[in-house]
N, CA, C and O atoms as a printed pandas DataFrame, in Angstrom:
     atom_number atom_name residue_name chain_id  residue_number  x_coord  y_coord  z_coord
0              1         N          MET        A               1    0.552   -1.210   -0.209
1              2        CA          MET        A               1    0.217   -0.166   -0.114
2              3         C          MET        A               1    0.382    1.282   -0.027
3              4         O          MET        A               1    1.213    1.494    0.856
4              5         N          LYS        A               2   -0.213    2.855   -0.766
5              6        CA          LYS        A               2    0.962    3.540   -0.890
6              7         C          LYS        A               2    0.712    4.096    0.516
7              8         O          LYS        A               2   -0.298    3.963    1.207
8              9         N          LYS        A               3    2.068    4.871    0.840
9             10        CA          LYS        A               3    2.041    5.714    2.791
10            11         C          LYS        A               3    1.367    6.816    2.369
11            12         O          LYS        A               3    1.530    7.057    1.173
12            13         N          GLN        A               4    0.497    7.736    3.107
13            14        CA          GLN        A               4    0.075    8.981    2.864
14            15         C          GLN        A               4    0.845    9.615    3.442
15            16         O          GLN        A               4    1.429    8.882    4.240
16            17         N          ARG        A               5    1.329   11.020    3.510
17            18        CA          ARG        A               5    1.877   12.027    3.893
18            19         C          ARG        A               5    1.045   12.575    4.245
19            20         O          ARG        A               5    0.060   12.538    3.507
20            21         N          LYS        A               6    0.881   13.729    6.072
21            22        CA          LYS        A               6    0.706   14.517    6.204
22            23         C          LYS        A               6    1.615   15.752    6.335
23            24         O          LYS        A               6    2.735   16.011    6.775
24            25         N          LYS        A               7    0.126   16.677    5.470
25            26        CA          LYS        A               7    0.655   18.199    5.232
26            27         C          LYS        A               7    1.152   18.620    6.638
27            28         O          LYS        A               7    0.586   18.522    7.727
28            29         N          ALA        A               8    2.344   19.107    6.317
29            30        CA          ALA        A               8    2.414   19.888    8.085
30            31         C          ALA        A               8    3.137   21.604    7.663
31            32         O          ALA        A               8    3.934   22.151    6.901
32            33         N          GLY        A               9    1.983   21.942    9.018
33            34        CA          GLY        A               9    2.666   23.490    8.627
34            35         C          GLY        A               9    1.628   25.059    7.764
35            36         O          GLY        A               9    0.471   24.994    7.347
36            37         N          LEU        A              10    2.228   25.859    7.750
37            38        CA          LEU        A              10    0.654   26.785    6.760
38            39         C          LEU        A              10    1.107   26.187    5.924
39            40         O          LEU        A              10    1.948   25.339    5.624
40            41         N          GLY        A              11   -0.272   27.343    5.299
41            42        CA          GLY        A              11    0.034   26.957    3.923
42            43         C          GLY        A              11   -0.131   29.110    3.885
43            44         O          GLY        A              11   -0.035   29.888    4.834
44            45         N          PHE        A              12   -0.350   29.359    2.649
45            46        CA          PHE        A              12    0.496   30.127    2.330
46            47         C          PHE        A              12   -1.314   31.981    2.742
47            48         O          PHE        A              12   -1.653   33.154    2.903
48            49         N          ILE        A              13   -1.460   31.229    2.683
49            50        CA          ILE        A              13   -2.858   32.614    3.917
50            51         C          ILE        A              13   -2.333   33.334    4.884
51            52         O          ILE        A              13   -2.300   34.532    5.165
52            53         N          SER        A              14   -1.564   31.476    5.745
53            54        CA          SER        A              14   -1.738   32.139    7.470
54            55         C          SER        A              14   -0.348   32.347    7.576
55            56         O          SER        A              14   -0.012   33.019    8.552
56            57         N          THR        A              15    0.830   31.826    6.599
57            58        CA          THR        A              15    2.840   32.397    6.339
58            59         C          THR        A              15    2.399   34.277    5.648
59            60         O          THR        A              15    2.284   35.308    6.311
60            61         N          LEU        A              16    2.350   34.210    5.146
61            62        CA          LEU        A              16    1.487   35.813    4.990
62            63         C          LEU        A              16    1.185   36.472    5.824
63            64         O          LEU        A              16    1.934   37.427    6.032
64            65         N          THR        A              17   -0.224   36.290    6.855
65            66        CA          THR        A              17   -1.228   37.146    7.337
66            67         C          THR        A              17    1.089   37.165    8.897
67            68         O          THR        A              17    1.802   38.014    9.433
68            69         N          LEU        A              18    1.049   35.923    8.786
69            70        CA          LEU        A              18    1.449   36.122    9.738
70            71         C          LEU        A              18    3.499   37.110    9.877
71            72         O          LEU        A              18    4.100   37.780   10.717
72            73         N          LEU        A              19    3.722   36.662    8.725
73            74        CA          LEU        A              19    4.700   37.690    7.225
74            75         C          LEU        A              19    4.450   39.525    7.703
75            76         O          LEU        A              19    5.340   40.366    7.830
76            77         N          PHE        A              20    2.889   39.723    7.894
77            78        CA          PHE        A              20    2.269   41.052    8.176
78            79         C          PHE        A              20    2.562   41.317    9.394
79            80         O          PHE        A              20    3.384   42.165    9.739
80            81         N          ILE        A              21    1.807   40.498   10.247
81            82        CA          ILE        A              21    1.844   40.698   11.886
82            83         C          ILE        A              21    3.190   41.062   11.979
83            84         O          ILE        A              21    3.470   42.208   12.330
84            85         N          VAL        A              22    4.133   40.184   11.692
85            86        CA          VAL        A              22    5.185   40.609   12.560
86            87         C          VAL        A              22    5.935   42.147   11.491
87            88         O          VAL        A              22    5.892   43.259   12.018
88            89         N          LEU        A              23    6.256   42.071   10.750
89            90        CA          LEU        A              23    6.339   43.264    9.572
90            91         C          LEU        A              23    5.612   44.219   10.513
91            92         O          LEU        A              23    6.350   45.009   11.101
92            93         N          LYS        A              24    3.841   44.327   10.858
93            94        CA          LYS        A              24    3.324   45.034   11.802
94            95         C          LYS        A              24    4.470   45.469   13.169
95            96         O          LYS        A              24    5.335   46.344   13.128
96            97         N          LEU        A              25    4.200   44.719   14.115
97            98        CA          LEU        A              25    4.691   44.756   15.170
98            99         C          LEU        A              25    5.878   44.840   15.079
99           100         O          LEU        A              25    6.111   45.554   16.054
100          101         N          THR        A              26    7.106   44.580   14.494
101          102        CA          THR        A              26    8.349   45.883   14.891
102          103         C          THR        A              26    8.607   46.945   13.773
103          104         O          THR        A              26    9.672   47.081   13.172
104          105         N          GLY        A              27    7.038   47.953   13.514
105          106        CA          GLY        A              27    7.528   48.645   13.303
106          107         C          GLY        A              27    7.925   48.806   11.952
107          108         O          GLY        A              27    7.808   49.980   11.600
108          109         N          LEU        A              28    8.556   47.685   10.643
109          110        CA          LEU        A              28    8.751   48.247    9.861
110          111         C          LEU        A              28    7.904   48.297    8.616
111          112         O          LEU        A              28    8.359   48.228    7.475
112          113         N          VAL        A              29    6.551   48.433    8.955
113          114        CA          VAL        A              29    5.360   49.237    7.864
114          115         C          VAL        A              29    4.882   49.578    8.720
115          116         O          VAL        A              29    5.245   49.165    9.821
116          117         N          HIS        A              30    3.375   50.908    8.525
117          118        CA          HIS        A              30    3.027   51.741    9.063
118          119         C          HIS        A              30    1.845   50.923    8.820
119          120         O          HIS        A              30    1.906   51.101    7.603
120          121         N          TRP        A              31    0.746   50.122    8.962
121          122        CA          TRP        A              31    0.440   49.889    8.095
122          123         C          TRP        A              31   -0.587   50.143    8.796
123          124         O          TRP        A              31   -0.289   50.463    9.947
124          125         N          PRO        A              32   -2.235   50.125    8.462
125          126        CA          PRO        A              32   -3.399   49.760    9.257
126          127         C          PRO        A              32   -3.204   48.776    9.361
127          128         O          PRO        A              32   -2.472   48.182    8.570
128          129         N          TRP        A              33   -4.066   47.915   10.891
129          130        CA          TRP        A              33   -5.103   46.319   12.058
130          131         C          TRP        A              33   -5.039   45.904    9.978
131          132         O          TRP        A              33   -4.561   45.053    9.227
132          133         N          ILE        A              34   -6.010   47.384    9.889
133          134        CA          ILE        A              34   -6.862   46.138    8.982
134          135         C          ILE        A              34   -6.337   45.663    7.295
135          136         O          ILE        A              34   -6.909   44.875    6.542
136          137         N          TRP        A              35   -4.907   46.543    7.023
137          138        CA          TRP        A              35   -4.365   46.554    5.321
138          139         C          TRP        A              35   -3.720   44.929    6.362
139          140         O          TRP        A              35   -4.035   43.873    5.814
140          141         N          VAL        A              36   -2.894   44.776    7.734
141          142        CA          VAL        A              36   -2.455   43.781    7.877
142          143         C          VAL        A              36   -2.937   41.919    8.115
143          144         O          VAL        A              36   -2.321   40.854    8.140
144          145         N          LEU        A              37   -4.514   42.404    8.266
145          146        CA          LEU        A              37   -4.861   40.836    8.132
146          147         C          LEU        A              37   -6.012   40.937    6.548
147          148         O          LEU        A              37   -7.084   40.346    6.415
148          149         N          SER        A              38   -5.418   41.762    5.653
149          150        CA          SER        A              38   -6.174   41.212    4.732
150          151         C          SER        A              38   -6.039   39.795    4.154
151          152         O          SER        A              38   -6.953   39.007    3.909
152          153         N          PRO        A              39   -4.720   39.629    3.986
153          154        CA          PRO        A              39   -4.908   38.335    3.324
154          155         C          PRO        A              39   -6.076   36.666    4.431
155          156         O          PRO        A              39   -6.314   35.532    4.013
156          157         N          VAL        A              40   -6.540   37.404    6.004
157          158        CA          VAL        A              40   -7.817   36.805    6.402
158          159         C          VAL        A              40   -9.017   36.473    5.518
159          160         O          VAL        A              40   -9.399   35.391    5.073
160          161         N          TRP        A              41   -9.650   38.077    5.352
161          162        CA          TRP        A              41  -10.983   38.861    5.358
162          163         C          TRP        A              41  -10.267   39.330    3.793
163          164         O          TRP        A              41  -10.912   40.326    3.463
164          165         N          ILE        A              42   -9.688   39.168    3.192
165          166        CA          ILE        A              42   -9.922   39.270    1.862
166          167         C          ILE        A              42  -10.280   37.397    0.968
167          168         O          ILE        A              42  -10.938   37.225   -0.058
168          169         N          SER        A              43   -9.461   36.112    1.962
169          170        CA          SER        A              43   -9.479   35.170    1.046
170          171         C          SER        A              43  -10.937   34.611    2.315
171          172         O          SER        A              43  -11.380   33.471    2.175
172          173         N          GLY        A              44  -11.392   35.320    3.189
173          174        CA          GLY        A              44  -13.121   34.920    3.857
174          175         C          GLY        A              44  -14.156   35.884    2.821
175          176         O          GLY        A              44  -15.213   35.274    2.664
176          177         N          VAL        A              45  -14.151   36.762    2.326
177          178        CA          VAL        A              45  -14.490   37.645    0.979
178          179         C          VAL        A              45  -15.028   36.376   -0.088
179          180         O          VAL        A              45  -16.201   36.018   -0.194
180          181         N          LEU        A              46  -13.561   35.661   -1.030
181          182        CA          LEU        A              46  -13.181   34.827   -1.596
182          183         C          LEU        A              46  -13.566   34.006   -1.673
183          184         O          LEU        A              46  -13.264   33.359   -2.676
184          185         N          ALA        A              47  -14.525   33.400   -0.680
185          186        CA          ALA        A              47  -14.538   31.440   -0.564
186          187         C          ALA        A              47  -16.133   32.113    0.187
187          188         O          ALA        A              47  -16.638   31.524    1.143
188          189         N          ILE        A              48  -16.625   33.091   -0.271
189          190        CA          ILE        A              48  -18.491   33.368    0.094
190          191         C          ILE        A              48  -18.553   34.045   -0.792
191          192         O          ILE        A              48  -19.706   34.474   -0.767
192          193         N          ALA        A              49  -18.056   34.454   -1.608
193          194        CA          ALA        A              49  -18.604   34.659   -2.866
194          195         C          ALA        A              49  -18.409   33.447   -4.011
195          196         O          ALA        A              49  -19.257   33.143   -4.851
196          197         N          ALA        A              50  -17.484   33.013   -3.895
197          198        CA          ALA        A              50  -17.559   31.093   -4.882
198          199         C          ALA        A              50  -18.464   30.474   -4.273
199          200         O          ALA        A              50  -19.025   29.560   -4.877
200          201         N          PHE        A              51  -18.912   30.833   -2.740
201          202        CA          PHE        A              51  -19.941   29.829   -2.471
202          203         C          PHE        A              51  -21.483   30.196   -3.027
203          204         O          PHE        A              51  -22.166   29.572   -3.839
204          205         N          SER        A              52  -21.744   31.270   -2.393
205          206        CA          SER        A              52  -22.890   31.931   -3.356
206          207         C          SER        A              52  -23.031   32.282   -4.766
207          208         O          SER        A              52  -23.879   32.927   -5.383
208          209         N          ILE        A              53  -22.164   31.792   -5.037
209          210        CA          ILE        A              53  -22.373   31.702   -6.509
210          211         C          ILE        A              53  -22.343   30.563   -7.478
211          212         O          ILE        A              53  -22.751   30.565   -8.640
212          213         N          ILE        A              54  -21.956   29.881   -7.005
213          214        CA          ILE        A              54  -22.071   27.654   -6.835
214          215         C          ILE        A              54  -23.928   27.885   -6.559
215          216         O          ILE        A              54  -24.951   27.311   -6.931
216          217         N          LEU        A              55  -23.650   28.836   -5.863
217          218        CA          LEU        A              55  -25.268   28.325   -5.336
218          219         C          LEU        A              55  -26.541   28.745   -5.951
219          220         O          LEU        A              55  -27.591   28.133   -6.148
220          221         N          ILE        A              56  -25.995   30.518   -6.318
221          222        CA          ILE        A              56  -27.298   30.997   -7.415
222          223         C          ILE        A              56  -27.598   30.260   -8.909
223          224         O          ILE        A              56  -28.703   29.935   -9.342
224          225         N          VAL        A              57  -26.146   30.078   -9.634
225          226        CA          VAL        A              57  -25.951   29.145  -10.515
226          227         C          VAL        A              57  -26.520   27.562  -10.595
227          228         O          VAL        A              57  -26.907   27.152  -11.689
228          229         N          GLY        A              58  -26.553   26.899   -9.711
229          230        CA          GLY        A              58  -27.243   25.754   -9.218
230          231         C          GLY        A              58  -28.735   26.183   -8.820
231          232         O          GLY        A              58  -29.337   25.670   -9.763
232          233         N          ARG        A              59  -29.432   26.614   -8.263
233          234        CA          ARG        A              59  -30.829   27.059   -8.130
234          235         C          ARG        A              59  -31.079   27.420   -9.601
235          236         O          ARG        A              59  -31.861   26.537   -9.953
236          237         N          ILE        A              60  -30.864   28.204  -10.647
237          238        CA          ILE        A              60  -31.269   28.486  -11.753
238          239         C          ILE        A              60  -31.181   27.207  -12.975
239          240         O          ILE        A              60  -31.727   27.104  -14.074
240          241         N          LYS        A              61  -30.413   26.482  -12.368
241          242        CA          LYS        A              61  -30.036   25.325  -13.937
242          243         C          LYS        A              61  -30.823   24.870  -13.081
243          244         O          LYS        A              61  -31.476   24.271  -13.936
244          245         N          LYS        A              62  -31.790   24.405  -11.359
245          246        CA          LYS        A              62  -32.849   23.298  -11.750
246          247         C          LYS        A              62  -34.233   24.612  -11.674
247          248         O          LYS        A              62  -34.887   24.609  -10.631
248          249         N          GLY        A              63  -34.466   25.257  -12.342
249          250        CA          GLY        A              63  -35.578   26.356  -12.305
250          251         C          GLY        A              63  -36.641   26.727  -11.469
251          252         O          GLY        A              63  -37.822   26.950  -11.738
252          253         N          LYS        A              64  -35.592   26.774   -9.667
253          254        CA          LYS        A              64  -35.919   27.528   -8.454
254          255         C          LYS        A              64  -35.942   29.182   -8.236
255          256         O          LYS        A              64  -36.596   29.817   -7.409
256          257         N          TRP        A              65  -34.774   29.796   -9.510
257          258        CA          TRP        A              65  -35.038   30.773   -9.155
258          259         C          TRP        A              65  -36.427   31.783   -9.876
259          260         O          TRP        A              65  -36.679   32.899   -9.423
């Protein structure tokens, strides 16, 4: 049987967010916190938008809209 490997570590969004937080806390960037945390909320908004589009298209195809 083939062994499955578990992925360990942080993803791209988490790494980018941590990098922005470190840069903000060390004073290397002077961005507002909304932009420091932007990788988190932008990915959330994109996920919600994609889910909404999938739901709308599915309802249109079934004729329930």
